[in-house]
C-alpha positions in Angstrom: 13.0 -10.5 -13.9 11.2 -9.5 -10.7 7.6 -8.5 -10.8 7.5 -4.7 -10.3 4.0 -4.9 -9.0 5.1 -7.0 -6.0 7.0 -5.7 -3.0 8.6 -7.3 0.0 8.3 -5.7 3.4 10.2 -6.7 6.6 8.2 -6.4 9.8 9.2 -7.8 13.1 12.0 -9.7 11.3 9.5 -11.4 9.1 9.3 -10.8 5.3 5.8 -10.1 3.8 5.2 -10.2 0.1 2.4 -7.9 -1.1 1.0 -7.1 -4.6 0.6 -3.4 -5.4 -3.0 -2.8 -6.5 -2.9 1.0 -6.9 -0.6 3.9 -6.1 -1.3 7.6 -5.6 0.5 10.8 -4.5 -1.2 13.1 -2.1 0.5 16.2 -0.6 3.9 15.0 -1.8 3.4 11.7 0.0 3.3 8.4 -2.0 0.6 6.0 -0.9 0.1 2.4 -2.1 -2.7 0.0 -1.8 -1.3 -3.5 -1.4 -2.8 -7.0 -0.9 -1.4 -10.5 -0.1 -3.3 -11.9 -3.2 -2.8 -10.6 -6.7 -6.5 -11.1 -7.5 -9.7 -11.9 -5.6 -10.8 -11.1 -2.0 -8.1 -10.7 0.5 -6.9 -8.3 3.2 -5.7 -5.0 1.8 -3.2 -2.6 3.3 -2.5 1.1 2.8 1.1 2.1 3.1 2.9 5.4 2.8 6.4 6.2 1.8 8.2 7.7 4.7 11.6 8.3 3.0 14.5 6.4 1.6 17.5 5.7 3.6 19.1 3.9 0.7 18.1 3.4 -3.0 15.0 1.5 -1.8 11.8 3.2 -0.7 10.8 2.9 2.9 7.1 2.3 3.6 5.0 2.1 6.7 1.5 0.9 7.3 -1.0 3.8 7.7 -2.4 3.4 11.3 -3.9 6.9 11.9 -7.7 6.3 11.6 -8.4 9.8 10.1 -5.6 9.4 7.5 -6.7 5.8 6.8 -10.3 6.8 6.2 -9.3 9.7 3.9 -6.9 7.6 1.8 -9.3 4.7 1.6 -11.9 7.0 0.0 -9.4 8.1 -2.6 -8.5 4.5 -3.5 -12.2 3.6 -3.7 -12.7 6.4 -6.2 -9.6 5.3 -8.2 -10.8 1.6 -8.3 -14.5 1.1 -9.1 -14.5 -2.5 -7.9 -12.9 -1.9 -4.5 -14.8 -1.3 -1.3 -13.3 -0.9 2.2 -15.2 -2.1 5.2 
């Protein structure tokens, strides 16, 4: 059985496996905080759901600085032990 807390993204014809750390819905947009490592220090990414062309959700990396800062603050509040720098 596949781990439901793990997702696989395809970017530039390369598959990237990420672990979902947290998920939240803001303004009818689903955001996820994901990391390459299940535990410990590693790079974290914020992605947002942009729609679904099939039965699978379509996510893109949040790149807008204002949106990224705003969503980062929300994830920091949701997770006591996470700090974005």
